[in-house]
C-alpha positions as CSV (number, residue, x, y, z in Angstrom):
1,A,13.0,-7.5,9.0
2,D,13.2,-6.5,5.3
3,L,12.2,-2.9,6.3
4,E,15.4,-2.5,8.4
5,S,17.5,-2.6,5.2
6,L,15.5,0.3,3.6
7,P,17.7,3.2,4.9
8,D,20.9,1.5,3.5
9,L,19.1,0.8,0.2
10,L,18.1,4.4,-0.1
11,R,21.6,5.6,0.7
12,S,23.0,3.2,-1.9
13,L,20.6,4.6,-4.6
14,K,21.6,8.1,-3.7
15,D,25.3,7.2,-3.9
16,Q,24.7,5.8,-7.4
17,G,22.9,9.0,-8.5
18,V,19.5,7.3,-8.8
19,R,16.6,9.7,-8.2
20,Y,13.7,8.3,-6.2
21,E,10.6,9.4,-4.4
22,I,8.8,7.8,-1.6
23,V,4.9,8.0,-1.7
24,F,3.2,6.8,1.4
25,L,-0.6,6.0,1.3
26,H,-2.4,6.3,4.6
27,A,-6.0,5.6,5.8
28,E,-7.8,5.7,9.2
29,N,-8.1,2.5,11.1
30,Q,-11.8,2.1,10.7
31,V,-11.6,2.5,7.0
32,L,-8.8,-0.1,6.7
33,L,-10.8,-2.5,8.8
34,K,-13.8,-2.0,6.4
35,R,-11.6,-2.5,3.3
36,Y,-10.1,-5.7,4.6
37,R,-13.5,-7.1,5.5
38,E,-15.0,-6.1,2.1
39,T,-12.1,-7.7,0.1
40,R,-11.8,-10.7,2.5
41,R,-8.1,-10.5,2.3
42,R,-5.9,-11.6,5.2
43,H,-3.6,-8.9,6.6
44,P,0.0,-10.1,6.0
45,L,1.0,-9.5,9.6
46,R,-2.0,-11.1,11.3
47,K,-1.4,-14.2,13.4
48,T,-3.9,-16.7,14.9
49,D,-3.8,-14.9,18.3
50,M,-4.0,-11.4,16.8
51,T,-7.0,-9.3,15.8
52,L,-7.1,-7.4,12.6
53,Q,-7.0,-4.2,14.6
54,D,-3.8,-5.4,16.3
55,A,-2.2,-6.3,12.9
56,I,-3.0,-2.8,11.5
57,E,-1.4,-1.1,14.6
58,H,1.7,-3.3,14.3
59,E,1.9,-2.4,10.6
60,R,1.8,1.3,11.5
61,E,4.6,0.8,14.0
62,L,6.8,-0.9,11.4
63,L,6.1,1.6,8.7
64,G,6.6,4.7,10.9
65,P,10.1,5.5,9.8
66,I,9.0,5.3,6.1
67,T,6.2,7.8,6.8
68,Y,8.8,10.3,8.2
69,S,11.0,10.0,5.2
70,A,8.3,10.1,2.6
71,D,8.3,12.8,-0.1
72,L,4.5,12.7,-0.5
73,V,2.0,11.4,2.0
74,I,-1.6,10.8,0.7
75,D,-4.6,10.2,3.0
76,T,-6.9,7.8,1.1
77,T,-9.5,7.6,3.9
78,A,-12.2,9.4,1.9
79,S,-11.0,8.5,-1.6
80,S,-12.3,5.9,-4.0
81,I,-9.8,4.0,-6.2
82,Y,-10.8,6.2,-9.1
83,E,-10.2,9.4,-7.1
84,L,-6.9,8.1,-5.9
85,R,-5.8,7.2,-9.4
86,S,-6.7,10.7,-10.6
87,L,-4.8,12.3,-7.7
88,L,-1.7,10.2,-8.4
89,R,-1.8,11.1,-12.0
90,Q,-2.1,14.8,-11.2
91,R,0.7,14.9,-8.6
92,L,3.1,12.3,-10.0
93,G,2.4,12.6,-13.7
94,D,4.4,14.4,-16.4
95,R,6.3,17.2,-14.7
96,D,9.8,18.6,-14.4
97,E,11.9,16.5,-12.0
98,D,12.9,19.7,-10.1
99,A,9.4,21.2,-10.0
100,L,7.4,21.6,-6.8
101,S,3.9,20.1,-6.9
102,I,1.7,22.2,-4.7
103,Q,-1.8,21.1,-3.5
104,L,-4.3,23.2,-1.7
105,E,-7.2,21.4,0.0
106,S,-10.1,22.6,2.0
107,F,-11.5,20.6,4.9
108,G,-13.9,20.7,7.8
109,F,-12.5,20.5,11.3
110,K,-15.6,18.5,12.4
111,H,-14.3,15.7,10.1
112,G,-10.7,15.9,11.4
113,V,-7.4,17.6,10.2
114,P,-5.9,16.1,7.0
115,Y,-3.1,13.7,7.8
116,D,-1.1,14.7,4.7
117,A,-0.9,18.5,5.2
118,D,2.4,20.3,5.5
119,F,0.7,23.5,6.5
120,V,-2.8,23.9,8.2
121,F,-4.6,27.2,8.3
122,D,-7.7,27.6,10.6
123,V,-10.2,30.1,9.1
124,R,-13.1,29.5,11.5
125,C,-12.7,33.1,12.8
126,L,-14.3,34.4,9.5
127,P,-18.0,35.2,9.2
128,N,-19.8,32.0,8.5
129,P,-22.2,31.9,5.5
130,Y,-23.8,28.8,7.1
131,W,-26.0,31.0,9.3
132,D,-27.6,32.6,6.3
133,I,-30.4,30.3,5.1
134,D,-30.0,31.4,1.5
135,L,-26.2,30.6,1.6
136,R,-26.3,27.4,3.6
137,P,-26.8,25.0,0.7
138,L,-24.2,26.7,-1.4
139,N,-20.4,26.4,-1.3
140,G,-17.3,28.6,-1.4
141,K,-17.3,28.6,-5.2
142,D,-20.7,30.1,-5.6
143,A,-20.9,33.9,-6.4
144,K,-23.3,34.7,-3.5
145,V,-20.9,33.1,-1.0
146,V,-17.9,34.8,-2.5
147,S,-19.7,38.2,-2.4
148,F,-20.7,37.6,1.3
149,L,-17.1,36.7,2.4
150,E,-15.4,39.4,0.4
151,G,-17.8,41.9,2.0
152,H,-15.9,41.5,5.2
153,E,-12.5,43.2,5.8
154,I,-11.3,40.3,8.0
155,T,-11.6,37.9,5.0
156,R,-9.3,40.1,2.9
157,R,-6.8,40.3,5.8
158,M,-6.9,36.5,6.2
159,Y,-6.4,36.0,2.5
160,D,-3.4,38.4,2.5
161,D,-1.8,36.8,5.5
162,I,-2.0,33.3,4.2
163,L,-0.9,34.2,0.7
164,G,2.0,36.3,2.1
165,F,3.1,33.4,4.4
166,L,3.1,30.9,1.5
167,R,5.0,33.2,-0.9
168,N,7.7,33.5,1.8
169,R,7.8,29.8,2.6
170,I,7.5,28.1,-0.8
171,P,10.9,29.4,-2.1
172,E,12.4,27.7,1.0
173,Y,10.9,24.4,0.0
174,L,12.3,24.8,-3.5
175,E,15.8,25.6,-2.0
176,H,15.7,22.3,-0.1
177,N,14.7,20.3,-3.2
178,R,11.3,19.4,-1.9
179,N,9.0,18.0,-4.6
180,Y,5.7,18.2,-2.8
181,L,3.8,20.7,-0.7
182,T,0.3,20.2,0.7
183,I,-1.6,23.2,2.1
184,A,-4.8,22.6,4.1
185,I,-7.3,25.3,4.8
186,G,-10.1,24.5,7.3
187,C,-13.3,25.9,8.6
188,T,-16.0,24.1,10.6
189,G,-17.8,22.2,7.9
190,G,-15.4,22.5,5.0
191,Q,-18.0,23.9,2.7
192,H,-17.9,27.7,2.5
193,R,-15.0,29.7,4.0
194,S,-12.2,27.1,3.5
195,V,-13.4,26.4,-0.1
196,Y,-13.4,30.1,-0.9
197,L,-9.9,30.7,0.4
198,A,-8.4,27.5,-1.1
199,E,-9.8,28.4,-4.5
200,S,-8.7,32.1,-4.3
201,I,-5.2,31.4,-3.0
202,G,-4.8,28.6,-5.5
203,R,-5.6,30.8,-8.4
204,E,-3.1,33.4,-7.2
205,L,-0.3,30.8,-6.7
206,Q,-1.0,29.4,-10.2
207,N,0.3,32.7,-11.5
208,D,3.6,32.0,-9.9
209,Y,4.0,28.2,-10.1
210,E,3.2,25.7,-12.9
211,D,2.0,22.8,-10.8
212,V,-0.7,23.9,-8.5
213,L,-3.7,21.6,-7.8
214,V,-6.8,22.7,-5.8
């Protein structure tokens, strides 16, 4: 019932000139179940005739409107508390109130699409270093993988297309006073192609914007 008063509370803060940001932390159901079992904490919504899974689903339903109004959504599914603390410091730490915090993340489609992404780019059409035995154990930061990918014209075209798209869209986010932008680039395993492009595009955007995290 308390959640129903949140929209009015936010409007009141805005009317008073109070600046606020909503940060929403999310995790997949199986991870939440594991965390509750490990900590042995009781879910606040769980009743005697309700399973933990049911309580988590009910919580999602109640928190749905907050998710949609959040300034920043962070998926903690694969994060330790130390990694989460570091990420929060990087994205919420000392920065200009009007600055846009940009995060680029690479991922593997076989692990699922990131929940927190504003833009998702699929680069599985690029030549895959995985099929080269010498390149398979490496990643998109390694010089041999970089050389392999940059040796194909389609990689350059993909790089130019994504970078051009972002350079056109990011100013629009700034115009609408958005504080956070998360860009996800995915390949099959999240090891070679997506890493290379996230790193390369991130370096280029760092020349244009102060707060860019890769």
